[in-house]
PANULO-370038 format. One record per residue (C-alpha): z, x, y. Coordinates in steps of 0.02 Angstrom, whole numbers. Example, Ala and Ser with C-alpha at 12.3 -4.5 7.8 and 13.67 -1.06 7.14 Angstrom:
! PANULO-370038
{Z=390&X=615&Y=-225}
{Z=357&X=684&Y=-53}
! end
This chain:
! PANULO-370038
{Z=-325&X=-3739&Y=8893}
{Z=-210&X=-3878&Y=8842}
{Z=-253&X=-3945&Y=8668}
{Z=-368&X=-4111&Y=8674}
{Z=-251&X=-4251&Y=8574}
{Z=-382&X=-4354&Y=8505}
{Z=-374&X=-4566&Y=8570}
{Z=-239&X=-4660&Y=8498}
{Z=-258&X=-4849&Y=8424}
{Z=-446&X=-4870&Y=8447}
{Z=-505&X=-4977&Y=8289}
{Z=-574&X=-4802&Y=8206}
{Z=-392&X=-4762&Y=8222}
{Z=-339&X=-4897&Y=8152}
{Z=-456&X=-4883&Y=7993}
{Z=-399&X=-4703&Y=7960}
{Z=-253&X=-4632&Y=8085}
{Z=-231&X=-4490&Y=7991}
{Z=-313&X=-4332&Y=8056}
{Z=-247&X=-4397&Y=8231}
{Z=-67&X=-4378&Y=8160}
{Z=-109&X=-4218&Y=8097}
{Z=-185&X=-4163&Y=8278}
{Z=6&X=-4225&Y=8347}
{Z=103&X=-4126&Y=8234}
{Z=39&X=-3988&Y=8250}
{Z=-3&X=-3998&Y=8436}
{Z=116&X=-4129&Y=8517}
{Z=220&X=-4172&Y=8388}
{Z=348&X=-4254&Y=8485}
{Z=226&X=-4342&Y=8587}
{Z=242&X=-4480&Y=8763}
{Z=89&X=-4601&Y=8763}
{Z=90&X=-4774&Y=8824}
{Z=48&X=-4902&Y=8717}
{Z=-77&X=-5050&Y=8677}
{Z=64&X=-5162&Y=8741}
{Z=109&X=-5048&Y=8881}
{Z=247&X=-5008&Y=8821}
{Z=281&X=-4792&Y=8840}
{Z=374&X=-4742&Y=8679}
{Z=393&X=-4563&Y=8593}
{Z=304&X=-4518&Y=8428}
{Z=387&X=-4423&Y=8324}
{Z=267&X=-4375&Y=8176}
{Z=345&X=-4196&Y=8095}
{Z=446&X=-4238&Y=7968}
{Z=602&X=-4139&Y=7975}
{Z=632&X=-4217&Y=8173}
{Z=546&X=-4383&Y=8097}
{Z=700&X=-4395&Y=7968}
{Z=820&X=-4322&Y=8095}
{Z=787&X=-4450&Y=8207}
{Z=796&X=-4586&Y=8093}
{Z=972&X=-4537&Y=8065}
{Z=1029&X=-4482&Y=8230}
{Z=1155&X=-4634&Y=8313}
{Z=1099&X=-4584&Y=8476}
{Z=940&X=-4685&Y=8415}
{Z=995&X=-4840&Y=8459}
{Z=920&X=-5014&Y=8385}
{Z=976&X=-5155&Y=8500}
{Z=849&X=-5159&Y=8634}
{Z=967&X=-5165&Y=8766}
{Z=993&X=-4967&Y=8773}
{Z=806&X=-5000&Y=8829}
{Z=802&X=-4902&Y=8973}
{Z=627&X=-5027&Y=9020}
{Z=715&X=-5188&Y=8950}
{Z=668&X=-5312&Y=9109}
{Z=476&X=-5257&Y=9095}
{Z=464&X=-5241&Y=8944}
{Z=572&X=-5369&Y=8854}
{Z=416&X=-5466&Y=8749}
{Z=360&X=-5319&Y=8708}
{Z=464&X=-5237&Y=8597}
{Z=523&X=-5281&Y=8433}
{Z=466&X=-5475&Y=8341}
{Z=383&X=-5579&Y=8462}
{Z=496&X=-5732&Y=8469}
{Z=625&X=-5692&Y=8411}
{Z=741&X=-5652&Y=8545}
{Z=685&X=-5860&Y=8594}
{Z=712&X=-5913&Y=8422}
{Z=909&X=-5877&Y=8427}
{Z=875&X=-5723&Y=8312}
{Z=917&X=-5578&Y=8378}
{Z=1071&X=-5553&Y=8271}
{Z=982&X=-5458&Y=8115}
{Z=971&X=-5278&Y=8033}
{Z=827&X=-5179&Y=8125}
{Z=914&X=-5245&Y=8302}
{Z=1100&X=-5195&Y=8298}
{Z=1236&X=-5032&Y=8288}
{Z=1383&X=-5005&Y=8193}
{Z=1500&X=-5084&Y=8183}
{Z=1416&X=-5242&Y=8172}
{Z=1288&X=-5186&Y=8086}
{Z=1382&X=-5102&Y=7946}
{Z=1496&X=-5279&Y=7928}
{Z=1309&X=-5379&Y=7936}
{Z=1245&X=-5255&Y=7797}
{Z=1384&X=-5233&Y=7666}
{Z=1390&X=-5451&Y=7666}
{Z=1203&X=-5459&Y=7650}
{Z=1247&X=-5308&Y=7499}
{Z=1359&X=-5457&Y=7430}
{Z=1228&X=-5582&Y=7429}
{Z=1067&X=-5450&Y=7390}
{Z=1103&X=-5345&Y=7248}
{Z=975&X=-5225&Y=7163}
{Z=1086&X=-5320&Y=6988}
{Z=980&X=-5474&Y=7075}
{Z=846&X=-5410&Y=7100}
{Z=814&X=-5337&Y=6936}
{Z=839&X=-5524&Y=6867}
{Z=722&X=-5581&Y=6955}
{Z=565&X=-5485&Y=6882}
{Z=533&X=-5605&Y=6741}
{Z=489&X=-5721&Y=6885}
{Z=357&X=-5607&Y=6960}
{Z=283&X=-5569&Y=6820}
{Z=250&X=-5746&Y=6801}
{Z=187&X=-5797&Y=6968}
{Z=82&X=-5643&Y=6953}
{Z=17&X=-5684&Y=6829}
{Z=-55&X=-5879&Y=6880}
{Z=-125&X=-5793&Y=7053}
{Z=-231&X=-5680&Y=6928}
{Z=-252&X=-5851&Y=6833}
{Z=-336&X=-5955&Y=6981}
{Z=-461&X=-5806&Y=7004}
{Z=-478&X=-5684&Y=6850}
{Z=-637&X=-5815&Y=6767}
{Z=-712&X=-5805&Y=6952}
{Z=-762&X=-5609&Y=6938}
{Z=-736&X=-5573&Y=7143}
{Z=-597&X=-5606&Y=7238}
{Z=-531&X=-5600&Y=7390}
{Z=-356&X=-5492&Y=7342}
{Z=-285&X=-5500&Y=7506}
{Z=-312&X=-5696&Y=7528}
{Z=-281&X=-5735&Y=7355}
{Z=-156&X=-5626&Y=7301}
{Z=-66&X=-5468&Y=7410}
{Z=-32&X=-5624&Y=7530}
{Z=68&X=-5748&Y=7417}
{Z=137&X=-5642&Y=7296}
{Z=277&X=-5580&Y=7418}
{Z=302&X=-5767&Y=7497}
{Z=329&X=-5867&Y=7351}
{Z=441&X=-5731&Y=7286}
{Z=547&X=-5731&Y=7449}
{Z=540&X=-5902&Y=7455}
{Z=588&X=-5949&Y=7271}
{Z=727&X=-5791&Y=7294}
{Z=807&X=-5879&Y=7441}
{Z=827&X=-6053&Y=7404}
{Z=659&X=-6128&Y=7495}
{Z=595&X=-6271&Y=7405}
{Z=420&X=-6281&Y=7288}
{Z=378&X=-6422&Y=7404}
{Z=419&X=-6323&Y=7564}
{Z=344&X=-6187&Y=7539}
{Z=152&X=-6174&Y=7592}
{Z=227&X=-6212&Y=7765}
{Z=304&X=-6020&Y=7769}
{Z=132&X=-5984&Y=7686}
{Z=45&X=-6072&Y=7851}
{Z=196&X=-5968&Y=7965}
{Z=158&X=-5800&Y=7870}
{Z=-71&X=-5830&Y=7885}
{Z=-31&X=-5846&Y=8086}
{Z=116&X=-5680&Y=8093}
{Z=-25&X=-5569&Y=8026}
{Z=-176&X=-5668&Y=8090}
{Z=-260&X=-5659&Y=7896}
{Z=-455&X=-5709&Y=7894}
{Z=-459&X=-5851&Y=7749}
{Z=-268&X=-5904&Y=7772}
{Z=-206&X=-6081&Y=7830}
{Z=-183&X=-6018&Y=8029}
{Z=-246&X=-5836&Y=8023}
{Z=-338&X=-5746&Y=8142}
{Z=-248&X=-5852&Y=8273}
{Z=-176&X=-5785&Y=8426}
{Z=-15&X=-5791&Y=8474}
{Z=30&X=-5848&Y=8317}
{Z=189&X=-5760&Y=8255}
{Z=310&X=-5847&Y=8401}
{Z=247&X=-6013&Y=8358}
{Z=268&X=-5957&Y=8177}
{Z=467&X=-5878&Y=8235}
{Z=495&X=-6047&Y=8310}
{Z=454&X=-6143&Y=8156}
{Z=530&X=-6035&Y=8042}
{Z=723&X=-6041&Y=8137}
{Z=709&X=-6211&Y=8156}
{Z=682&X=-6219&Y=7965}
{Z=824&X=-6116&Y=7914}
{Z=917&X=-6242&Y=7998}
{Z=919&X=-6358&Y=7937}
{Z=887&X=-6268&Y=7785}
{Z=1081&X=-6186&Y=7784}
{Z=1143&X=-6342&Y=7834}
{Z=1084&X=-6416&Y=7669}
{Z=1129&X=-6251&Y=7582}
{Z=1343&X=-6249&Y=7660}
{Z=1324&X=-6440&Y=7589}
{Z=1257&X=-6429&Y=7406}
{Z=1231&X=-6210&Y=7376}
{Z=1116&X=-6162&Y=7245}
{Z=1099&X=-5998&Y=7133}
{Z=974&X=-5924&Y=7289}
{Z=1001&X=-5806&Y=7419}
{Z=1048&X=-5896&Y=7573}
{Z=1160&X=-5987&Y=7469}
{Z=1246&X=-5824&Y=7428}
{Z=1227&X=-5750&Y=7619}
{Z=1328&X=-5927&Y=7659}
{Z=1478&X=-5905&Y=7533}
{Z=1478&X=-5683&Y=7590}
{Z=1631&X=-5642&Y=7638}
{Z=1723&X=-5466&Y=7664}
{Z=1907&X=-5458&Y=7725}
{Z=1918&X=-5666&Y=7796}
{Z=1733&X=-5632&Y=7863}
{Z=1579&X=-5726&Y=7856}
{Z=1405&X=-5754&Y=7938}
{Z=1405&X=-5837&Y=8068}
{Z=1257&X=-5989&Y=8045}
{Z=1128&X=-5878&Y=8172}
{Z=1170&X=-5721&Y=8062}
{Z=1136&X=-5807&Y=7910}
{Z=973&X=-5875&Y=7999}
{Z=929&X=-5717&Y=8068}
{Z=962&X=-5616&Y=7895}
{Z=843&X=-5749&Y=7798}
{Z=720&X=-5744&Y=7908}
{Z=715&X=-5541&Y=7935}
{Z=723&X=-5548&Y=7730}
{Z=554&X=-5638&Y=7736}
{Z=461&X=-5575&Y=7889}
{Z=510&X=-5418&Y=7860}
{Z=479&X=-5409&Y=7653}
{Z=338&X=-5513&Y=7632}
{Z=213&X=-5397&Y=7736}
{Z=280&X=-5245&Y=7676}
{Z=255&X=-5305&Y=7503}
{Z=53&X=-5359&Y=7553}
{Z=32&X=-5222&Y=7637}
{Z=72&X=-5076&Y=7480}
{Z=-8&X=-5219&Y=7349}
{Z=-161&X=-5190&Y=7468}
{Z=-143&X=-5014&Y=7525}
{Z=-96&X=-4980&Y=7351}
{Z=-257&X=-5058&Y=7257}
{Z=-379&X=-4991&Y=7388}
{Z=-316&X=-4806&Y=7353}
{Z=-333&X=-4833&Y=7176}
{Z=-480&X=-4889&Y=7203}
{Z=-537&X=-4731&Y=7304}
{Z=-464&X=-4623&Y=7157}
{Z=-564&X=-4686&Y=7009}
{Z=-477&X=-4527&Y=6902}
{Z=-284&X=-4568&Y=6955}
{Z=-332&X=-4780&Y=6948}
{Z=-390&X=-4713&Y=6726}
{Z=-242&X=-4606&Y=6729}
{Z=-117&X=-4734&Y=6767}
{Z=-202&X=-4855&Y=6674}
{Z=-214&X=-4761&Y=6497}
{Z=-19&X=-4752&Y=6509}
{Z=3&X=-4924&Y=6552}
{Z=-96&X=-4957&Y=6388}
{Z=28&X=-4872&Y=6302}
{Z=154&X=-4930&Y=6361}
{Z=245&X=-4817&Y=6474}
{Z=311&X=-4816&Y=6646}
{Z=340&X=-4677&Y=6712}
{Z=176&X=-4660&Y=6805}
{Z=188&X=-4799&Y=6857}
{Z=367&X=-4770&Y=6933}
{Z=337&X=-4591&Y=7025}
{Z=127&X=-4697&Y=7078}
{Z=221&X=-4831&Y=7160}
{Z=318&X=-4693&Y=7271}
{Z=150&X=-4602&Y=7278}
{Z=87&X=-4760&Y=7360}
{Z=183&X=-4773&Y=7484}
{Z=183&X=-4555&Y=7540}
{Z=17&X=-4593&Y=7535}
{Z=-37&X=-4740&Y=7637}
{Z=92&X=-4855&Y=7634}
{Z=141&X=-5024&Y=7704}
{Z=261&X=-4977&Y=7877}
{Z=158&X=-4838&Y=7971}
{Z=299&X=-4827&Y=8101}
{Z=478&X=-4864&Y=8103}
{Z=555&X=-5023&Y=8186}
{Z=605&X=-4977&Y=8373}
{Z=738&X=-4838&Y=8413}
{Z=810&X=-4805&Y=8598}
{Z=903&X=-4652&Y=8670}
{Z=1093&X=-4724&Y=8713}
{Z=1058&X=-4561&Y=8809}
{Z=997&X=-4394&Y=8852}
{Z=928&X=-4286&Y=8683}
{Z=795&X=-4166&Y=8640}
{Z=698&X=-4210&Y=8466}
{Z=575&X=-4082&Y=8394}
{Z=612&X=-3998&Y=8574}
{Z=577&X=-4098&Y=8668}
{Z=690&X=-4204&Y=8791}
{Z=704&X=-4359&Y=8775}
{Z=776&X=-4486&Y=8910}
{Z=924&X=-4623&Y=8910}
{Z=841&X=-4762&Y=8862}
{Z=699&X=-4700&Y=8806}
{Z=581&X=-4788&Y=8668}
{Z=565&X=-4693&Y=8519}
{Z=427&X=-4750&Y=8362}
{Z=450&X=-4618&Y=8202}
{Z=284&X=-4625&Y=8136}
{Z=318&X=-4635&Y=7956}
{Z=114&X=-4608&Y=7910}
{Z=125&X=-4431&Y=7974}
{Z=274&X=-4391&Y=7935}
{Z=240&X=-4448&Y=7751}
{Z=94&X=-4308&Y=7742}
{Z=151&X=-4150&Y=7846}
{Z=123&X=-4000&Y=7724}
{Z=290&X=-3941&Y=7780}
{Z=371&X=-4035&Y=7680}
{Z=236&X=-4094&Y=7531}
{Z=123&X=-4002&Y=7427}
{Z=-63&X=-4042&Y=7463}
{Z=-4&X=-4205&Y=7570}
{Z=-184&X=-4258&Y=7596}
{Z=-200&X=-4264&Y=7397}
{Z=-158&X=-4396&Y=7277}
{Z=-61&X=-4368&Y=7126}
{Z=24&X=-4529&Y=7055}
{Z=160&X=-4385&Y=6950}
{Z=201&X=-4307&Y=7096}
{Z=390&X=-4258&Y=7087}
{Z=457&X=-4204&Y=7250}
{Z=409&X=-4358&Y=7349}
{Z=586&X=-4406&Y=7472}
{Z=444&X=-4526&Y=7560}
{Z=504&X=-4593&Y=7707}
{Z=411&X=-4745&Y=7659}
{Z=550&X=-4841&Y=7669}
{Z=641&X=-4756&Y=7797}
{Z=802&X=-4651&Y=7783}
{Z=983&X=-4671&Y=7869}
{Z=1102&X=-4833&Y=7863}
{Z=952&X=-4925&Y=7925}
{Z=850&X=-4863&Y=7750}
{Z=778&X=-5028&Y=7684}
{Z=890&X=-5184&Y=7607}
{Z=727&X=-5258&Y=7542}
{Z=654&X=-5089&Y=7468}
{Z=689&X=-5139&Y=7286}
{Z=599&X=-5296&Y=7302}
{Z=470&X=-5229&Y=7358}
{Z=446&X=-5114&Y=7223}
{Z=480&X=-5238&Y=7112}
{Z=340&X=-5346&Y=7164}
{Z=211&X=-5179&Y=7183}
{Z=257&X=-5109&Y=7014}
{Z=221&X=-5317&Y=6946}
{Z=58&X=-5301&Y=7025}
{Z=-35&X=-5153&Y=7011}
{Z=10&X=-5144&Y=6812}
{Z=-65&X=-5350&Y=6801}
{Z=-210&X=-5315&Y=6891}
{Z=-253&X=-5124&Y=6831}
{Z=-218&X=-5224&Y=6617}
{Z=-305&X=-5387&Y=6657}
{Z=-433&X=-5342&Y=6759}
{Z=-494&X=-5158&Y=6723}
{Z=-671&X=-5129&Y=6821}
{Z=-583&X=-5216&Y=6956}
{Z=-710&X=-5131&Y=7089}
{Z=-742&X=-5157&Y=7297}
{Z=-874&X=-5326&Y=7329}
{Z=-900&X=-5218&Y=7479}
{Z=-967&X=-5055&Y=7563}
{Z=-791&X=-4946&Y=7600}
{Z=-859&X=-4936&Y=7779}
{Z=-867&X=-5159&Y=7795}
{Z=-680&X=-5143&Y=7761}
{Z=-562&X=-5180&Y=7933}
{Z=-392&X=-5129&Y=7951}
{Z=-276&X=-5250&Y=8072}
{Z=-236&X=-5135&Y=8243}
{Z=-59&X=-5158&Y=8227}
{Z=92&X=-5050&Y=8291}
{Z=219&X=-5030&Y=8147}
{Z=138&X=-5113&Y=7997}
{Z=-44&X=-5047&Y=7925}
{Z=-136&X=-5147&Y=7816}
{Z=-317&X=-5211&Y=7782}
{Z=-367&X=-5401&Y=7840}
{Z=-448&X=-5434&Y=7682}
{Z=-498&X=-5338&Y=7508}
{Z=-631&X=-5412&Y=7416}
{Z=-666&X=-5358&Y=7249}
{Z=-779&X=-5392&Y=7082}
{Z=-750&X=-5381&Y=6909}
{Z=-769&X=-5435&Y=6727}
{Z=-716&X=-5657&Y=6732}
{Z=-577&X=-5665&Y=6606}
{Z=-631&X=-5795&Y=6506}
{Z=-528&X=-5933&Y=6501}
{Z=-410&X=-5884&Y=6632}
{Z=-370&X=-6070&Y=6726}
{Z=-352&X=-6155&Y=6589}
{Z=-218&X=-6016&Y=6500}
{Z=-130&X=-6042&Y=6686}
{Z=53&X=-6088&Y=6680}
{Z=102&X=-6194&Y=6851}
{Z=209&X=-6036&Y=6936}
{Z=139&X=-6058&Y=7110}
{Z=145&X=-6194&Y=7231}
{Z=-52&X=-6257&Y=7227}
{Z=-149&X=-6134&Y=7368}
{Z=-203&X=-6261&Y=7514}
{Z=-383&X=-6235&Y=7566}
{Z=-423&X=-6117&Y=7654}
! end
């Protein structure tokens, strides 16, 4: 009798998908299913198959290769990006265009530039903690993990401070976070994309006339053998850095704190390391948090350009393929004790930020923000604890990303925090 596979994409699955992924890895490692949107796709769950698929040039990122393109139009990718003329970014294109764009963007988005941004990330982090540290309670998603990457990427892009709360509002619509401006509204992603596109067009025009020391100016000026980004390409790249960059970091911080709260021995070990001024465990710990319960559950869409086999299953040309990073990163064939959190794990080639030519360009910035956020929280609020029972937490039911809707916590108030706060971030609008 065939093995009965677990239900996917239910609320229970969203809360803890890992048992279902373990069953798929064992019984149906390459599994064809119907997604909540109605689109049919293959789910790839074993590490070896996932890593191979992420680097397979026969799996295109271009939605034009989707065999159901007409019927599935608007049901894959980011809602609204096609109408907003924001399709020409790195998540939607293949070589040679991908090679050209990534080379140009890499000239602007350098590891050295990200490293130089660390003092600003720390300043933002402390200012956000200052705003609630004397209360003894907070929703870490709404008040910390959500605004930090928004303000950070806006600063990096060169969005003026007076405009940054607009981006915060649009991002709230994208994530449907309760208590954020516009959060919880349906259909908000496409509206937010449209507003962002109009704003970016105006900002790019201003930066062409009056460039500054920021990422949008660098994108406009980047050239390679006389080639430069078109205005649409620059807008699309700024958009995807914002869209992909902020949500992955929100979830890295939120999921990371949630995981540490559920593993007090590992958390105490990290706190002792930080108190001693050591950073090695923090660095390996962030990598382990990315593996154990990372921000990206499934890699973004891929489409077979020709018939091929993945894990012994025949995939037809035009089929959609989704690599399940969350399943691959807990594959016992690759990781020892994969369901155990070990912040000092040394052998950890996780796929949390992908693999191959589409490896996440913003990974250094996300890691910087994640390290800084977790370190400052654990040092400043050492007795941080959940304010509700674990069963009361709700996870956002999405497809690509994995993250909480809220993370209410309590802690011993840090007296005088607000009085010491520096105006590092724009003031938050009332929720």
